[in-house]
C-alpha atoms as one frame of an Amber mdcrd trajectory, in Angstrom:
protein
   0.017  -0.029   0.026   1.441   3.328  -1.030   2.315   5.687   1.766   3.924
   8.641  -0.001   2.445  12.145  -0.077  -0.174  11.935  -2.874  -2.337  15.052
  -2.980  -2.883  14.795  -6.758  -3.637  11.102  -6.925  -0.295  10.033  -8.479
  -0.981   6.430  -7.218  -3.674   6.107  -9.829  -1.216   6.957 -12.561   1.222
   4.216 -11.647   1.208   0.768 -13.263   0.757  -2.248 -10.941   4.353  -3.301
 -11.200   5.449   0.276 -10.281   3.312   0.108  -7.151   4.871  -3.244  -6.214
   8.369  -1.713  -6.720   7.446   1.190  -4.517   6.126  -1.104  -1.731   9.289
  -3.202  -1.830  11.702  -0.256  -1.624   9.618   1.585   0.978   9.633  -1.512
   3.223  13.375  -2.012   2.700  14.124   1.641   3.730  11.713   1.566   6.687
  13.058  -1.766   8.041  16.696  -1.833   7.012  17.799   1.811   6.607  15.907
   4.176   8.916  16.661   2.422  12.222  20.439   3.084  11.862  20.998   5.805
   9.283  21.232   8.682  11.815  24.086   6.829  13.600  25.716   6.098  10.248
  25.533   9.738   9.299  26.925  10.829  12.651  29.794   8.378  12.458  30.481
   9.139   8.823  29.999   5.511   7.749  28.289   4.144   4.598  26.132   1.021
   5.238  28.028  -1.176   2.876  26.229  -4.324   4.240  23.077  -3.207   2.512
  24.526  -3.262  -0.968  24.147  -7.014  -1.584  20.524  -6.796  -0.346  19.885
  -3.956  -2.813  21.239  -6.178  -5.514  19.095  -9.120  -4.497  15.993  -6.897
  -4.463  16.703  -5.622  -8.002  17.483  -2.033  -7.092  20.735  -1.830  -9.126
  20.600  -1.480 -12.887  16.836  -2.128 -12.716  15.873  -1.008 -16.185  18.151
  -3.502 -17.900  16.476  -6.711 -19.094  19.797  -8.435 -19.646  22.629  -9.544
 -17.408  20.276 -10.124 -14.486  18.493  -6.739 -14.557  14.888  -6.511 -13.423
  13.623  -4.924 -16.721  11.692  -2.207 -14.901  10.283   1.065 -16.274  12.070
   4.313 -15.887   9.252   5.452 -13.633   9.878   2.399 -11.334  13.563   3.364
 -11.329  12.530   6.802 -10.236  10.471   5.433  -7.378  13.445   3.359  -6.245
  15.472   6.576  -6.045  12.655   8.401  -4.299  12.435   5.852  -1.513  16.194
   5.315  -1.096  16.591   9.078  -0.628  13.711   9.054   1.824  16.229   6.992
   3.824  19.257   9.006   3.066  20.940  10.792   0.010  24.049   8.694   0.644
  22.235   5.449  -0.114  20.467   6.898  -3.214  23.841   8.376  -4.391  25.385
   4.858  -4.219  22.510   3.395  -6.271  22.623   6.292  -8.756  26.338   5.892
  -9.336  26.153   2.084  -9.573  23.150   2.154 -11.914  23.432   5.245 -14.035
  27.179   6.010 -14.021  28.698   2.540 -14.010  26.217  -0.064 -15.301  24.762
   2.260 -17.900  28.108   3.222 -19.670  29.330  -0.281 -19.678  26.074  -1.433
 -21.142  25.775   1.403 -23.661  29.414   1.843 -24.699  31.175  -1.352 -23.594
  32.210  -4.427 -25.449  30.477  -7.739 -25.202  33.303  -9.070 -23.089  33.156
  -6.037 -20.771  29.417  -6.404 -20.379  29.587 -10.151 -19.604  32.407  -9.651
 -17.098  31.208  -6.676 -15.084  27.391  -6.213 -15.454  26.007  -9.323 -13.716
  28.225  -8.712 -10.643  27.417  -4.962 -10.558  23.637  -5.630 -10.812  23.759
  -8.215  -8.047  25.770  -5.847  -5.866  28.680  -8.304  -5.708  31.093  -5.608
  -6.826  30.989  -1.808  -6.581  31.650   0.775  -9.230  32.443   4.496  -9.340
  32.524   7.150 -12.049  35.581   9.437 -12.498  34.840  12.625 -14.447  35.115
  15.626 -12.008  38.629  16.882 -11.364  40.034  19.254  -8.675  40.002  22.238
 -11.111  37.215  21.081 -13.497  33.665  20.470 -12.264  31.175  22.376 -14.365
  33.639  22.347 -17.262  34.546  18.659 -17.605  35.911  19.300 -21.126  38.962
  21.019 -19.519  40.054  17.740 -17.770  43.820  17.216 -17.363  43.722  13.477
 -16.708  45.364  11.997 -19.789  45.720   8.498 -21.375  48.455   7.752 -23.897
  48.480   4.638 -26.018  51.564   2.437 -25.600  51.381  -0.798 -27.450  48.375
  -2.846 -26.254  48.040  -0.650 -23.124  47.144   2.885 -22.108  49.245   4.880
 -19.706  46.949   6.854 -17.482  47.916   9.904 -15.407  45.921  12.485 -13.488
  43.358  12.722 -10.706  39.629  12.879 -10.124  37.850  14.518  -7.144  34.559
  14.180  -5.161  33.972  10.590  -6.422  31.160   8.691  -4.808  32.030   5.102
  -3.941  35.722   5.679  -4.939  37.410   4.058  -1.970  35.155   0.933  -2.029
  34.951   0.458  -5.765  36.164  -2.621  -7.504  36.019  -0.870 -10.909  36.049
   2.853 -11.810  34.716   4.209 -15.088  37.316   6.940 -15.747  37.203   9.534
 -18.400  40.538  10.866 -19.766  41.790  13.001 -22.702  43.584  11.166 -25.441
  45.096  12.222 -28.787  41.803  11.317 -30.443  39.498  12.836 -27.846  37.980
  11.913 -24.469  37.664   8.208 -23.880  36.316   6.016 -21.088  38.386   3.357
 -19.313  37.616   0.610 -16.785  40.253   1.006 -14.143  40.278  -1.875 -11.719
  41.134  -1.917  -8.065  44.645  -3.088  -7.473  46.101  -1.800 -10.696  49.538
  -0.481 -10.003  49.630   3.290  -9.672  45.933   3.582  -8.891  44.823   4.807
  -5.474  41.517   6.154  -4.076  41.972   7.990  -0.697  38.770   8.796   1.039
  37.730  12.390   1.592  36.992  13.068   5.260  35.737  15.949   7.355  32.525
  16.343   5.337  29.410  18.069   6.774  27.212  16.620   4.013  26.659  13.086
   2.590  28.366  11.691   5.687  26.766   8.294   5.193  28.409   8.057   1.799
  31.925   7.276   0.601  33.510  10.200  -1.188  37.003   9.915  -2.585  39.771
  11.220  -4.726  41.123   9.034  -7.578  44.828   9.212  -8.327  46.523   7.767
 -11.388  50.251   7.579 -11.543  51.429   5.808 -14.711  48.558   3.325 -14.398
  48.775   0.664 -17.234  45.254   0.032 -18.452  44.844  -2.821 -20.937  43.329
  -1.932 -24.248  40.469  -4.348 -23.601  39.523  -2.060 -20.678  38.855   0.933
 -22.962  35.149   1.478 -23.682  35.000   1.000 -27.475  31.792   2.843 -28.012
  32.662   6.077 -26.398  34.842   8.834 -27.971  34.048  12.373 -27.079  32.686
  14.499 -24.311  29.076  13.769 -25.125  29.420  10.154 -23.806  30.159  11.042
 -20.115  27.501  13.747 -20.461  24.982  11.139 -21.492  25.815   9.242 -18.318
  25.186  12.367 -16.281  21.795  12.752 -17.914  20.887   9.315 -16.673  22.001
  10.125 -13.169  20.232  13.538 -13.130  16.932  11.760 -13.868  17.262   9.621
 -10.742  18.334  12.507  -8.666  15.172  14.446  -9.660  13.104  11.650  -8.188
  15.390  11.064  -5.199  14.999  14.606  -4.036  11.290  14.023  -3.717  11.917
  11.336  -1.082  13.949  13.720   1.073  11.230  16.437   0.606   8.482  14.036
   1.571  10.309  12.856   4.668  10.888  16.409   5.802   7.232  17.365   5.128
   5.808  14.383   6.929   8.105  15.005   9.921   6.931  18.653  10.032   3.329
  17.818   9.898   3.656  15.192  12.664   5.745  17.528  14.824   3.366  20.456
  14.301   0.386  18.342  15.554   2.118  17.237  18.677   4.209  20.286  19.684
   2.240  22.309  22.209   2.911  26.090  22.566   0.524  28.613  24.168  -1.625
  25.660  25.200  -2.337  24.505  21.588  -0.551  22.461  18.986   1.564  24.781
  16.758  -0.285  23.249  13.726  -3.197  25.499  14.788  -1.233  28.603  13.916
  -1.797  30.246  10.548   1.929  30.759   9.792   2.672  27.089  10.337  -0.250
  26.021   8.196   0.839  28.318   5.431   4.287  26.718   5.424   2.827  23.251
   5.294   0.490  24.224   2.476   3.464  25.572   0.445   5.442  22.400   1.103
   2.597  20.140  -0.105   2.013  22.250  -3.191   5.648  22.196  -4.216   5.917
  18.415  -3.600   2.872  17.884  -5.749   4.207  19.907  -8.675   7.526  18.145
  -8.359   5.849  14.722  -8.409   3.947  15.475 -11.547   7.068  16.776 -13.297
   8.970  13.607 -12.309   6.266  11.277 -13.452   5.774  13.032 -16.853   9.555
  13.061 -17.521   9.645   9.434 -16.503   6.874   8.505 -18.924   8.708  10.469
 -21.729  11.869   8.532 -20.788  10.099   5.185 -20.984   8.890   6.201 -24.463
  12.356   7.234 -25.555  11.379  10.869 -25.962  12.880  12.577 -22.866  15.257
  15.425 -23.677  18.341  16.351 -21.701  16.937  19.838 -21.004  13.734  18.333
 -19.599  15.885  16.240 -17.190  17.830  19.411 -16.341  14.586  21.079 -15.278
  13.596  18.050 -13.268  16.939  17.948 -11.368  17.060  21.684 -10.890  13.525
  22.125  -9.715  13.111  19.111  -7.541  16.348  19.494  -5.670  15.771  23.174
  -5.118  12.252  22.469  -3.872  13.443  19.717  -1.542  16.080  22.031  -0.029
  13.547  24.761   0.516  11.185  22.278   2.203  13.946  20.905   4.443  14.746
  24.419   5.557  11.105  25.163   6.306  10.684  21.896   8.177  13.748  22.699
  10.252  12.090  26.047  11.087   8.904  24.376  12.214  10.834  22.007  14.471
  12.730  24.834  16.017  15.726  23.758  18.048  14.737  20.106  17.585  15.231
  20.619  13.895  19.014  20.324  14.366  18.877  17.069  16.245  19.640  13.764
  14.541  16.609  12.456  16.476  14.705  13.854  13.451  15.789  13.424   9.823
  15.304  17.026   8.744  18.754  18.569   9.317  20.458  15.393   7.898  18.399
  15.761   4.720  19.106  19.429   4.541  22.820  18.957   4.821  22.740  16.213
   2.169  20.698  18.311  -0.227  23.283  21.093  -0.184  25.583  18.596  -1.956
  22.867  17.116  -4.218  22.136  20.765  -5.398  25.724  20.970  -6.496  26.702
  17.617  -7.996  25.544  16.327 -11.455  25.322  19.976 -12.565  24.762  22.981
 -10.307  21.524  24.786 -10.265  23.130  27.574 -12.363  24.359  25.129 -14.979
  20.873  23.700 -15.392  19.398  27.176 -15.737  21.875  27.779 -18.600  20.906
  24.465 -20.243  17.246  25.731 -20.155  18.397  29.171 -21.276  20.000  27.618
 -24.380  16.790  25.696 -25.134  14.691  28.925 -24.785  16.968  31.239 -26.760
  19.090  29.056 -28.932  22.148  30.850 -27.567  24.633  28.668 -25.518  25.897
  30.831 -22.634  28.631  28.244 -21.990  30.360  29.401 -25.209  30.109  33.258
 -25.515  30.013  34.365 -29.037  28.553  31.171 -30.416  24.988  31.029 -31.635
  23.201  27.714 -32.189  22.391  27.192 -35.762
């Protein structure tokens, strides 16, 4: 039975198998994630023991019909992200990276041998992957990357570094993008390759229940068979980011719903001036705004999901989804924190944890400003990323 916020009757727009997926993920998060996630966040620990369970339940690479994938719809994949982030952004980030940034590029651009070797284990959660694109000096402008691969016989010599990489220190395989003489290529760099290290980034105030790392490559010899044959050019890693942004747009809804539901419950039980604070007009106005924004965000996510299932979703539509829904979720988290007052900063409640996480989610996979410019280019035909150039 669906339990998410559903003012506009979204449940009636879901297919039976999508409802079943929701129920499965919701129960998993309620029983296996929520009891311990605040402690994990406080300790700065990712619940790695849950990965195999997520694989067994079909949460990883779920839209694939091959290699053990569940063959679900993109809307079902969105619901998986929504419920995982209701638990914590760190868990949803893990699933996003594993599914959209590792499984997807290997499936879309990899050789038959690469697919057969890596995909079944990634989908089952037996091995972990990460995605190396962002560099210390190049985030919003990935085309400026300095990581370079030079062909040497039947190997590639890889040098450079990547930064802010989810799953990096626990990954068995990294999908790494590097500049070559021919253009940007993707490589499958495996744990244990000489010269490859992945030190974990500590002292974070956000995404604490997530592994974030630097990737360092010092004369790493990557066999030619580990080069993704179907990817040459910057558009291929950007295609991966589009996949991830779609899931993030849904995931933010889960955080927003959890904050909203917490605020409603708290407002009904918190007594001030001899009445529940839910009786006060200002509190009701805040709750009404939260519900309205969640409802609009739900409908946007569902429509983009249906377009994606039909093969018609455009990257700029997904940019709007990511930009809007994450921004809405962050605003709702802040309003919920306000309603909870001093209790809003306590890990006894999920609100401040979600708020801190969403500060990172707003930035990664394209900042809000970058997505505004993507939409600006769609509206005007003028790419603000490249001053002086007009789209033909």
